[in-house]
Every structure is written in C-alpha cells, then in structure tokens.
C-alpha positions in Angstrom: 13.1 -5.7 -2.1 12.4 -9.3 -1.2 12.4 -11.1 2.1 15.4 -13.2 1.1 17.8 -10.3 0.8 16.1 -7.4 2.6 17.7 -5.1 0.0 21.2 -6.6 0.1 23.3 -7.2 -3.0 22.5 -10.8 -4.0 25.8 -11.0 -6.0 27.8 -10.5 -2.8 28.2 -13.9 -1.1 28.6 -12.2 2.3 25.3 -10.3 2.0 23.1 -13.1 3.3 23.0 -16.8 4.1 21.1 -17.4 0.9 23.8 -15.7 -1.2 26.5 -17.7 0.6 24.6 -21.0 0.1 24.4 -20.2 -3.6 28.1 -19.4 -3.9 29.0 -22.7 -2.2 26.8 -24.6 -4.6 28.4 -23.0 -7.6 32.0 -23.5 -6.3 31.4 -27.2 -5.6 29.6 -27.8 -8.9 32.3 -26.1 -10.9 35.0 -28.0 -9.0 33.4 -31.2 -10.4 33.1 -29.6 -13.9 29.4 -30.4 -13.7 26.9 -28.3 -15.6 23.8 -26.8 -14.0 21.6 -29.1 -16.1 23.6 -32.2 -14.9 23.4 -31.2 -11.3 19.6 -30.4 -11.7 19.2 -34.1 -12.7 20.9 -35.2 -9.5 18.8 -32.9 -7.4 15.6 -33.8 -9.3 15.0 -30.2 -10.4 15.6 -28.1 -13.5 18.5 -25.9 -14.7 16.5 -22.8 -13.8 16.2 -23.6 -10.1 20.0 -24.4 -9.9 20.8 -21.1 -11.6 18.5 -19.1 -9.3 19.9 -20.8 -6.1 23.5 -20.1 -7.2 22.6 -16.4 -7.8 20.9 -16.0 -4.4 17.5 -15.5 -6.1 15.6 -18.5 -4.8 15.4 -20.4 -1.5 16.0 -24.1 -2.2 13.9 -26.9 -0.8 15.5 -29.2 1.8 15.8 -31.9 -0.9 18.1 -29.6 -2.8 20.5 -29.2 0.2 20.4 -33.0 0.7 21.4 -33.5 -3.0 24.3 -31.1 -2.5 25.6 -33.1 0.4 25.2 -36.3 -1.5 26.8 -35.2 -4.8 29.6 -33.0 -3.7 32.4 -35.2 -2.2 33.7 -32.7 0.3 30.4 -31.3 1.6 30.3 -33.3 4.8 26.8 -32.3 5.6 27.6 -28.6 5.1 24.6 -27.7 2.9 22.0 -29.2 5.2 23.6 -27.2 8.0 23.4 -24.0 6.0 20.0 -24.6 4.6 17.9 -23.5 7.6 19.7 -20.1 7.6 18.9 -19.7 3.9 15.3 -20.8 4.4 14.7 -18.4 7.3 15.3 -15.4 4.9 12.2 -16.4 2.8 10.0 -15.4 5.7 9.2 -11.8 6.4 11.4 -10.5 9.3 8.3 -10.2 11.6 7.3 -13.8 11.0 10.7 -15.5 11.6 10.3 -15.6 15.4 7.0 -17.3 15.1 8.3 -20.0 12.7 11.1 -20.8 15.2 8.5 -21.2 18.0 6.2 -23.3 15.7 9.1 -25.7 15.0 9.5 -26.4 18.7 5.8 -26.8 19.4 4.3 -30.1 20.5 0.7 -29.1 20.0 -0.6 -26.6 17.4 -4.1 -25.3 17.6 -5.4 -23.1 14.7 -8.6 -21.3 13.7 -9.3 -19.6 10.4 -12.6 -18.1 9.2 -11.7 -17.7 5.5 -8.7 -19.7 4.3 -6.9 -23.0 4.9 -4.0 -22.0 7.2 -0.5 -22.1 5.7 0.6 -24.9 7.9 -1.8 -27.3 6.1 -2.0 -25.8 2.6 -1.1 -27.9 -0.4 1.7 -26.5 -2.6 -0.8 -25.4 -5.4 -3.2 -23.9 -2.9 -0.4 -22.0 -1.2 0.8 -20.8 -4.6 -2.7 -19.5 -5.5 -3.0 -17.7 -2.1 0.4 -16.1 -2.2 0.1 -15.1 -5.9 -2.7 -12.6 -5.1 -0.2 -10.2 -3.5 2.0 -10.4 -6.6 5.3 -11.0 -4.7 8.6 -11.0 -6.6 9.8 -14.0 -4.7 6.6 -16.2 -5.1 8.4 -19.6 -5.4 10.6 -18.9 -2.4 7.5 -18.1 -0.4 5.8 -21.3 -1.5 8.9 -23.3 -0.6 9.1 -21.8 2.8 5.4 -22.3 3.5 5.5 -26.0 2.5 8.7 -26.6 4.6 6.9 -25.5 7.7 4.7 -28.6 7.4 7.5 -30.9 8.3 6.6 -30.5 11.9 3.5 -32.6 11.2 5.5 -35.5 9.6 8.7 -35.5 11.6 9.6 -38.5 13.9 7.8 -36.9 16.9 5.2 -34.9 15.1 3.4 -31.9 16.6 -0.3 -32.7 17.3 -2.6 -30.4 15.2 -6.1 -29.3 16.2 -7.7 -27.3 13.4 -11.0 -25.5 13.5 -12.3 -23.9 10.3 -15.5 -22.2 9.2 -17.4 -24.2 6.5 -16.9 -21.2 4.3 -13.2 -22.0 4.1 -14.1 -25.2 2.2 -16.4 -23.5 -0.2 -14.2 -20.4 -0.8 -12.6 -21.5 -4.0 -8.9 -20.8 -4.2 -7.3 -21.6 -7.6 -9.0 -24.1 -9.9 -11.5 -26.8 -8.8 -8.6 -29.3 -9.1 -6.6 -27.3 -6.6 -9.5 -27.2 -4.2 -10.1 -31.0 -4.6 -6.5 -31.7 -3.8 -6.7 -29.3 -0.8 -9.8 -31.0 0.5 -8.2 -34.4 0.1 -5.3 -33.2 2.2 -7.6 -32.0 4.9 -9.4 -35.3 4.8 -6.1 -37.2 5.3 -5.4 -35.0 8.3 -8.8 -35.6 9.7 -8.4 -39.4 9.4 -4.9 -39.2 11.0 -5.3 -40.3 14.7 -2.6 -37.7 15.7 -4.7 -34.8 14.5 -8.2 -33.3 14.9 -10.0 -31.3 12.2 -13.4 -29.7 13.1 -15.7 -27.6 10.9 -18.1 -24.9 12.1 -21.1 -25.5 9.9 -22.8 -22.6 8.2 -26.1 -22.2 9.9 -26.8 -18.6 8.8 -25.5 -17.0 11.9 -21.9 -15.7 12.5 -20.2 -16.9 15.6 -18.4 -13.6 16.2 -14.7 -14.5 15.7 -13.4 -12.9 12.5 -9.6 -13.0 13.1 -7.4 -16.0 12.4 -5.4 -17.1 15.4 -3.6 -20.0 16.9 -2.0 -21.4 20.0 1.3 -23.2 20.4 2.1 -25.5 23.3 5.5 -26.9 24.2 7.0 -29.7 26.2 8.1 -27.1 28.7 7.2 -23.5 29.0 4.0 -21.5 28.7 1.7 -21.5 25.6 1.9 -18.5 23.2 -0.7 -17.1 20.9 -0.3 -16.0 17.2 -2.8 -13.6 15.7 -2.8 -13.2 12.0 -3.5 -9.8 10.4 -2.7 -7.1 7.9 0.0 -6.0 7.3 1.6 -8.4 9.8 0.8 -10.8 12.5 2.0 -10.8 16.1 2.8 -13.2 19.0 1.2 -12.8 22.4 2.8 -14.4 25.5 1.1 -12.5 28.4 -0.8 -14.9 30.6 -4.1 -13.0 30.3 -3.9 -12.9 26.5 -3.1 -16.7 26.4 -6.0 -17.5 28.7 -8.4 -15.5 26.6 -7.3 -17.2 23.4 -7.6 -20.7 25.1 -11.1 -19.8 26.2 -12.1 -18.6 22.7 -10.6 -21.7 21.1 -12.6 -24.0 23.5 -15.8 -22.2 22.5 -15.0 -22.6 18.8 -14.4 -26.3 19.3 -17.8 -26.6 21.1 -19.5 -24.8 18.2 -17.9 -27.1 15.6 -19.2 -30.4 14.3 -17.5 -33.5 15.8 -14.2 -34.4 14.2 -15.6 -37.7 12.9 -17.9 -35.8 10.6 -15.2 -33.8 8.9 -14.0 -36.3 6.3 -17.5 -36.9 5.0 -18.0 -33.2 4.5 -14.8 -32.8 2.6 -15.8 -35.7 0.3 -19.2 -34.2 -0.3 -17.8 -30.8 -1.2 -15.1 -32.3 -3.4 -17.7 -34.3 -5.4 -19.6 -31.0 -6.0 -16.4 -29.5 -7.4 -16.4 -32.3 -10.0 -19.4 -30.6 -11.6 -19.2 -27.5 -13.7 -22.3 -25.3 -13.4 -21.2 -22.5 -15.8 -23.2 -21.9 -18.9 -20.8 -23.0 -21.7 -22.0 -22.0 -25.2 -23.0 -25.0 -27.3 -20.6 -24.1 -30.1 -17.7 -24.4 -27.6 -18.1 -28.1 -27.3 -16.2 -30.4 -29.6 -16.1 -34.2 -29.8 -12.9 -36.0 -28.7 -11.2 -37.6 -31.6 -10.9 -40.7 -29.5 -14.6 -41.0 -28.7 -16.5 -44.0 -29.9 -18.9 -42.6 -32.4 -20.4 -45.8 -33.7 -23.4 -45.7 -31.4 -21.3 -45.9 -28.2 -20.6 -43.1 -25.7 -19.3 -39.9 -27.2 -17.2 -37.6 -25.0 -17.2 -33.9 -25.7 -15.0 -31.3 -24.2 -14.7 -27.5 -24.2 -11.1 -26.4 -25.1 -11.8 -22.6 -24.8 -13.2 -23.0 -21.3 -10.3 -25.2 -20.4 -7.7 -22.7 -21.6 -9.4 -19.8 -19.7 -10.0 -21.6 -16.4 -7.4 -24.3 -16.1 -10.0 -27.1 -15.8 -11.4 -29.3 -18.6 -15.2 -29.6 -18.9 -16.2 -33.1 -20.2 -19.7 -34.3 -21.0 -21.6 -37.0 -22.7 -22.9 -35.7 -26.1 -25.9 -38.0 -25.8 -27.0 -36.1 -22.7 -25.9 -32.4 -23.4 -28.2 -31.1 -20.7 -26.7 -33.3 -18.1 -23.9 -32.4 -15.7 -20.4 -31.7 -17.0 -17.4 -33.1 -15.2 -14.5 -30.8 -14.3 -11.2 -32.6 -14.9 -7.7 -31.4 -14.4 -5.6 -31.2 -17.5 -3.6 -34.3 -16.3 -6.8 -36.2 -15.6 -8.2 -35.4 -19.0 -4.9 -36.5 -20.6 -5.2 -39.8 -18.8 -8.8 -40.2 -20.1 -7.6 -39.6 -23.6 -4.8 -42.2 -23.2 -7.4 -44.7 -21.9 -9.6 -44.0 -24.9 -6.7 -44.6 -27.3 -6.1 -48.1 -25.8 -9.8 -48.9 -25.9 -10.1 -47.9 -29.5 -7.0 -49.9 -30.3 
C-alpha cells in the first residue's frame, strides 16, 4: 500500500484524486491523438512519467499540471486545480494536516540535530534520505517534498529561521556531489536576506535537544509546533507546549554561531568534500586518454571506485601521493571535453 492510494484500486478513476487526474490526462491526450512520448516532450518529461501519471502510479510535479493546461485546448485551468488534491495523497495521512498549515505560515522556524530538514533539501539529498526506508512510491515522495519548498520562493515567501547541529553538515547523505549541492543550497539560503541559518558548532558537548522540531507562525492565529519522530510526527497547539518550544528554540539560537558565519562554514566543509581520503589501490588508477603525456600534466582516474561510489577520483600522476579530487560524473565528463579541445 502507498500513500497515494491508501490501498485503493488505482485503475478506478473514482478511487482517488490521483487516479482521476491520470484519467483526465489520458482522455485529453487521446482526444488529440497525441502519443505519450509526444506529450512528454511538451511537458519536459519522459514517456515513463506520463504513463505512470495516467495509471495513477505517480504524483506529477506542478509543471506537469501546467503543461496539461497549456497543451489541452479545453482544460481551462482544470489540471492545476486538480493537482493539489493529487499531490496531497503523496504525503502520509498523518502529515497532510501539517503540510496545509505549513503552506499558510508566514514564519517557519526549524531545528534538526542530524539531517537537513525536508523543507530545504535538494532533490538528490531528499531522494537519498527517502530511499533508506525503501518506499514503493519513492519518486512521488521526492516530488511532494520538493513541492513544499515553494513557500520559500512564492510572491510573499515565508521567512525561514533554521538552526542545525554542525553534525548535520558532516553527516554525509548520498555522494560527496550530493552533499556539495546541499551545502551550496544552504549557503544560498544563508545569504538570502529573508532567511536566517545558524549552526551549533561541535564543541564536544551535547546541548541536550535530540528531537527535531519546528514552529509555524501565521499572519493571524496562534503559533503551532511540529515534533518529528518515529513512526510519525505530531502537531501541538496547546499554549503551554508552544511556549516551551519557543523557549527551547530561543536557547538553541543563542547557542548557535551568528548567521553571518554560516556561509563560510558551508564553503569550508564543501571544499573538504572535494578531496577523497580513501585508500585506492595503485593498480586501480588509469591515465585519461586525453591527458597530455608529453611532459605536461597527466590526469589519472579510478573507474572502479567511480562505479562503486558514484564519484570520480581524479589525481595528478606526477604527484600520486597528493590529494585526489572527487568529481561528479558530469563534472568529470566536462573535464574530458575540455581536455579534448585543448589537445585539438
């Protein structure tokens, strides 16, 4: 059973908003005698996503709904109106109420001791975190998590105040490339004048707060608290609970380094992720065919390590005991293309 259907028959268009959305897409597409592949090009996605949406197996991103309203002549904005109902089903039932509150918030305050909170995760970081529980609807969960972040970029964005333990930045999730992208995203948030990001530096002594929690404030109405946990989180609205959470958050902010120091820390940790400290056997290194071997710099890389870890180690063969850079596959491909042009 997945959160999208809660056990319902996905082939029945009346079983859920997601199944109904998929049926509407199929009917409109077939009315135009348009193939799934052709519509995928219009929606900037692939055949597979179109097929899964039509079968009620995948929650579409907002851009998919916008493409439907643009391509189908009789849509009249119908798909963008249906989309929030379909998206809601990607969240566990116990979390849906919180997501609605979060969408109305004007200020969001969050603390997490171990992970970057979902509201500010990059897509690949979110995918790596969610994959650990081996859900059947992984991509729908990723889509739903990323969609929550629109509250930070909308016309009147919510203000974010984020406090994290330094361990969050050093707790590697996914590949080094995934972590570098996540750190870059946090740095962008820290530099944004609307938001605040503070880090509680690791000084060898725990501050006492082990549970992730957050506070939501609204233009009218009282604050509420969300406490994350296993197997589910919960929302607190009692004035005493809210006051206790506000006091705890104020203390955490006081313990943390000033917001102006956050971006520099992100940059420092990101640079460290560029280096590979693993002991890679000497026989695993091979010379790039596009290196300049005539007395110039010779670039070597370790394909077996790259295949196993998703990151490409690169070093200078003239200094094999020196540091090895960790490049993403796309960055390494760019380096190879550059070397081709240099050799040409």
